[in-house]
N, C-alpha and C positions, 0 to 999 in steps of 0.2 A: 339578473343571474342568479345561477344557482350554483351551490357550493357542496359538495356531498364526502361525505370519508368514505374512503375504497380501501381494497386490499386486492393487490395483485395477483395470479395466479403463484402459486409456489413462494407468496411472499405474506409475514404475519404483521407486516409495519402498517399502521394504518397511512395515508395519503390522505392528502385534502385535492381534489377535484372537481373539474369545472362540469357541471351536467347540461347534457346538450340533446334533449330528447333522449333516444338510446346508446349512445356515445359518451363519452368522458374522456377530457384533457385533464394528465396528471399535471399538477401545480407544483407540489412539495410534500414533504412528511408532514404529521400534524404537527410537530413542537416545531420546525421552523415554521411554519405557519402562523403560530399564534405570538410567535416571539416577534413578529412582524405584519400584524392581520392587515392594517392598509397596503401596503405596499406588494404582500402578496399578492389581496385581492385585485389590484391595480394590474399587474403582471398576468394575473388568470382572464381580465379582460381582453387582454392582446396575445392570449396564445392561439398560435397557428401551428398546423401540422398535423402529425398523423394522431387521429383518435384511437380511444380502445373502446370496443364494445360494452355497454352495460352488462351483457349475460357473462362476458369474461371477467365481472370485476365481483366481490363481494364485500356491501355497502357493511357501512361501519357509523357510530355516533362521530361527530364531525367534533371532537372536545378531545383537549389533551389529558392525561390520565391524574394531572395535578388540577382540575376543573373543580369547582365548586358548582353546585344544582340550588339552587337557593329557590324555594316554591313559597308563591303566596296561597296563602285560604282566604275565603269567604273577602273574592276581592269583586264580585259582582252583588249587586244589592239583592236582586231576586234570591241567586242562590244564599245568601244569608237567610232571608225571610223564610224560605223552604225549609231550613233546619231548624228553627225557631230560631237565631243568634241573632242580636243584635249589631247593629253596624259598626264595625268595630272604628278605635280613632287611630287605629295605627294599622300598619299592615301584618297580617298574622303569618309569621316567616317561620319554616320549619326547610329541612335539606334533606335532599338524596346524594348520595353516593354513586358516581357516575358508572359502577358494578353494575346498579340497575337500571341503564339504560340501553335500548335496543332499538332497532330499526325495521321500517316496512315491512311486513310479510313473515316477523319473526314470531311463535307462538309463546303468548306469555300464560306460562300454568297458575291453578288456582292453586295458593299454599293448601299443604293438610288443615284439616280445621277448619278452614274456611269455610263458608256457606256458597261463597263465589266471589269473584272480583267486581268492584264498581268502576266505571267510566269518569274521568275529568276530562274532555276535549279543552285543551286552550293553548295558550300560545307561548311559544319561548323566544327569548331575547338572549343574544350574543353579546358581552363584554369586548371590545376592541383594544380596549388601553386603559391601562393604572388609571383608580377611580380612590383619591381619599379624600375626603372631609368637601364634597365639590354639592354643585348646587344643583336644581333637578333639568336644568337647562343644557348644563356638561356635562350630566349624565347621558340624557339621552343625546348626546351628541356623539357619543363614544360606543353605543349600537353598531356594531357590525353589520346585522340581519336579524332575522327573527324564521323558527320552524312550527310546523304543526308541532303537535306535543299533545301525548295522553296519558296523564297521572292517573292511572290503573291502582286504584286504592284497597288494600286486605281490612275490611272497615274492624273485622270483631277486633284484631291487631290493634287496629288506630285507635279503638276505645277502652283498651284495658288502660291507659292511664290518660292524663291531659299532655302527654307527648305524644304527637302522632308520628316519630319516626320510624317503629316497626311495622306500622301498617304501609305505609310508604316505601318502604323499599325492598319490594317483593322482587323475586327475580325474575328480568326480565321484563317490570312491571314499568319502565318508564320506554317505551316506545317515541323515538323523533325523529323528524324529518329532514330532509336537506334544509340546506341555511339560504333563505332568499333576500341578498342584499336589500339594505335598508330605503337605499333609493328606486328599488320595485314597491317596495311596501307603502311608503307614507307612514303618513300619523296615525296610530291605532286609533284615538281618539275622531277621526275621521269615519271608521268604522268599517269593523272587518267581519262577515257575518262567519259565526261559529256552528258548523253541524254536525250532531254526532248520530252516528246509526247503528241498531243493534240488529244484524241478520234483514238489514235493507229497511228496518223502521225507525222511523225518526225521533230518537231521545234528548235531544238535545237541538235546540234553535236561537242561538245567544247573537249579540254583537258587542266586541270591544267598546263601543263608544258608550257601554253603561257600565266599565267598569271604574270601582270605586278611586282605586290608587293609579296613576299613571305610570309606566316605564318611568320615566326618569324623577319620579317622586320616589319610588322605592329602593332604585338604584342609588339616591341622595341619601337617603336613609341608612341603608347599609354600610357605605360609602363613611359616615360618622365614625363607625364601631371596627369596622375591618375594610381593609385594602381589596379590592375587586380587582383582578386580574384577567389578563387578559385569555379568552376562551371560556369562564365563569358564566354560568348562565342560569337567566332567570324566566324561572314558569310563571305566567303570571295572572292564574287564576281558572275557575271554569264559572259559566253559566250554570243558570237553574237548571233543573231538568236528569240531576243525579238521580241512582235506584234505590239506594237506601231508604229515602223520604218518601218512596212511593207504598201504595197499601193495597196490598201485600208488596212487599220490598220485591225489585227484580234486578237481581244482579247476574252477572257474567256465568255461563257455562262451560263444561267445557264443551267440543263443536259449534260454539256461539262465535261470530266474526264481530269486531267492532270495526266500526270506520271512522277517525275524524276529518271532514273537508272544513279548510279554511279558506277564504278570499285569500287569492294573490300567493299563496303559501301550499297549496295541493292536499292531497290525501294522503292519508297516514292509514293502512289496515291490519289490523292485529287478529288473528285467530287466536282461538281461546281454547288449550288443554288442560286435563288434570295434572295433579301434584307427579303424576307418573310420565308425563311428557306426552299422553294419549291422549286423541279427540275420540269418544265413542264411534262406531261404524255407523251410517245413517243406511237406513233400508235401501236395499235396491242395491248396495253400491256393493262392492268387492272387498 
């Protein structure tokens, strides 16, 4: 089952809806949903009645404003190697604010002063219940579902200091897809293919079975320090093939389109625009 964040016509409240092809069934508002994510998910599966056309709603990230978005860096062996990093003994964690999140087909601007944006296709996991000092098995069982995610990165800002926060929070730099419930996805260790394309050219082609730290391990580690709450999101890291390590470096420019496609989770498309919000005119297009 797929669950998406949507706004109805004339209403700025984000609702969670069951996504069925070209229609949605409204479940409840985002705050109520995450207050009882398991219960509302069960109700969503049973919904019948009048559906709303997808064309009549605006999609939104399916998370509450209070959510923490915690990202894992260097979580694929080949990606650590391509950046000349040693395989870490613990997950490298950094934070995103929910204000940086966006959805499919929303343009992402290249920040002023940046030579471009880098792509990082990955899987995001959603926490369904409070987690405090839990073991990895308990943590994994608390995952409601997964989404396609693109951790678009401003590398110049990221490398100004040893802390990555600035380069990981550009405007609309965190496009995220609908939630696919965990029962429809299975164990990431069994392997989901992650492919990232720029203007149709494949730039990343990895598999989740190559992750260093599993979702349960990461959630368990975090829960020893802070309580994870329903609606919190864990972005699980990207495979090798990022742009900044290439010779010469290859970064996303205004006019480019980046897509992340993940088995069972779907495809996430993001047009890139300039800091002024514009893409250059292409030859032959008025």
